N, C-alpha and C positions, 0 to 999 in steps of 0.2 A: 257070429260069435261062436267060439268053441271049435273052429275048424283047424286050429293049430298054426295058422299063419302069423308071422311077425307083423307088428303094427305098420311097418313101412310098406308092406305088401298090400294093405287095404286101400280100397277106393273110398275116399271121404266125400260125402255129399254135404253141401251147405244150403239149407233151406233159408230163403231170405237173403241170398248171397249178393243181391244188388244193393243192399243197405250197407252202411258204413262198417258195422261190426262184422257181418258176414264176409264182406269184401276183404277186410283187413286180415281176418283169419285165413281166408283162401290164399291171399298173397303169401303169407308166411309159410303155410303148409306146403304150397306148391314150390316155393323156393327151397324148402327142405327136401324136395323130391317126392312128396306125397301126390298121388294122382287125385285130382279134385274135380268134382262135378258141382257146378254152381247153379242153384235153382231159384226160380222166381215164379210169380203168378203169370208173368209175361215171358214166354220162352224166347222170343226174339230179343227182348231186352237182356235176358240172361246170357244169351250167346254173345251179345255185344260187350257186356261187362266182363265176361269170361276172357275175351280176347285182350281187353285192357289189363286184366289181372295177370294174364300170362306174360305180357310184356314187362309189367312191373316186377313180377316174380323172377323172370329171367335175369333182370338187372342185378338181383341179389343172390342168384343161385350159385355163382362161382363154378359154372360148368355142369352143374347137376341138371339132368333132363327135367323140363317143366311140362306138365300136362294139366290143362284146365279146359273143361268143356262146359257149355251152358245148356239148360233145358228147363222144362216146366218143373215145378216142385214135385208133382206126381211122378214124372219120369225119373227125376234124381232120386227120390225116395225109393223107387223100385230098383234102380241100378247100383246104388252105392252099397258098400259093405257096412259102413258106419255113417251116421247122419248127425250133423250139428244143426240145431234149430236156432236161427238168429232172426226170426221174423219179428215185426213190431208186436208189442204185448196186446194191443187191441184186436189183432187178427190171429193171435196164438191159438185160441181154442178152436176156432172155425177151421183153421188150416190143418191142425193135427187130426181133428175129427174125420176129415176126408182121407187121411193117409194111414189109418190104422192097419189096413190090409198090406200095403207095400212095405210098411215098417215092421211088420210082425217078425219076431225072431232076431231083430237087429238091436245093436246098442244105439240109443238115441241120446245125444248130448245136448242138453238145454242150457243156453246162456242168456235167456230172455229175462229182463228186469222189469218188474211192475212199478214203473216210475212215472210220476206226474210232476208238473211244475205249476207254481202260482207265484204271487208277488213276493213270497218269502223264499223261493227257490225250489229245489227238488225235494220230493217226499215220496214215501212208499205207498203204493196203492194196495188195498185189500184184495186178496184172492180167496175165493170161497174154499178152495181145497187146502189152503194154508200157505202155499207157495206156487210159483209158476211150474216148477219141476213136478210138484205133486199133481197139478192139473194135467201135465203131460202124461204122468204115470196113469192117471185115471182114464185118460182118453186112449192110451196105448197099452192095454193090459197084456198084450203078447210081446211087448218090447222091454228091453232093460234100459230104463231111463236113468241117466247120470247127469248131475249138475256140474258145470265147469265153465271156465273162460269168461266169467262174469266181470272180472276186475281188470281186464286188459283194455287199454285205451285204443280205440279205433284209429285215432290219429297216429299213435306210435306204431301200431301194427302196419299201417300203410306207408310209413316213412322208412323206405328201404335204404335211405342214406345212413341209418343207424342199424348196422347188421346184427347187433346183439341186443336183445331185450333184457330188461331188468325186472325181476319179480317172480312170484310163484302163482300157480294155478290151484286154487282150492277145489277139491273134487269130492262130491257127496253122492252116495248111492247105496243101494241095498244088496247088490250082487258083486262079490269080491272080484270075480273074473272081469266084470264090466268096468269097475273102477280102476283096476290094475291096467286095463287096456287104455283107458282115457288118460291115466297118469303117464303112460308110455307115450301117448300121442302128444301130450303137453310137453314132454321132454324133447320132442323133435324140434320145438321152437328154440332158436339159439338163445341161451342164457336163462331158459325157463325150467322149472320143475313142476311136476304134478304132485300135490300133497293131499293125502286122504284127510278129509275134514268131517267125517261122520256119515250117518245114515241119511236117506233122502228126506226124512222128517226135519232135518237140520238145514234144509235148503233155504228156508225163509230168512235166516240170519245172513247167509252168504249173499243172497240176492240183495237184501236191504243194505249191506255194507257198501254196495256200489253207490248208493245215494250219498253216503259219507265221502266217498272218493270224489264224486262230482262236486261236493261242497269244498273239498280241499283244492280241487283244480280251479274252481272259480275264484277262490280267495288268493291263491298263490300263483295263478297263471301257469300251471304245470299240467302234466298228464300222469298223475300218481297211480301207482300199482300197490301190490301187497307183497311183502317178504315175510315168510314164516321163519323165526329164529330157532336154533337148537335142534333142527331136524336134519 
């Protein structure tokens, strides 16, 4: 961050990139021409999924050069300029605790939702720090943590038969330069905007809203997103 490069020049790493959300974000960013590094605990699995993501992204790229490579979470954290965290919530703390050094000085975008399920459906899990984003900030004191991409359907992201997405990305964070950068990154997804939605202490509401969208999706058999009006 702060080296003056435009967002399209940055290498974006996706930790937990073999999961549905990480994989979907990687597809869309790669199709937009972003260089993507896809990370996993299993580097071999990451390389396999990266090859699949590259093929899917190329189908939607319209001639744009596609670059997707896989590796371990640690290698991706070190090599990427900006990193998106899309790991399962139950492994979130342990994963980031091991990556504080390679992530130092970087913008880290967290899209992890503390969500549980029971017989009544989806519900929000308590996070000691207040939100998953705040947990990330506590574990990564030398990184600029930003919350974003919580409300994008993994199914819709991976469905490249729909070239344009519908919705906005709510972006929360404490460093203006970092939130501006993530808003610009969100704007690289076709049909999407990044909309500033407050300081990192407001991440709890943004994360929890995902549970409402899951409830919408289950009732109406859709893949709902968010659109902010009058902005």
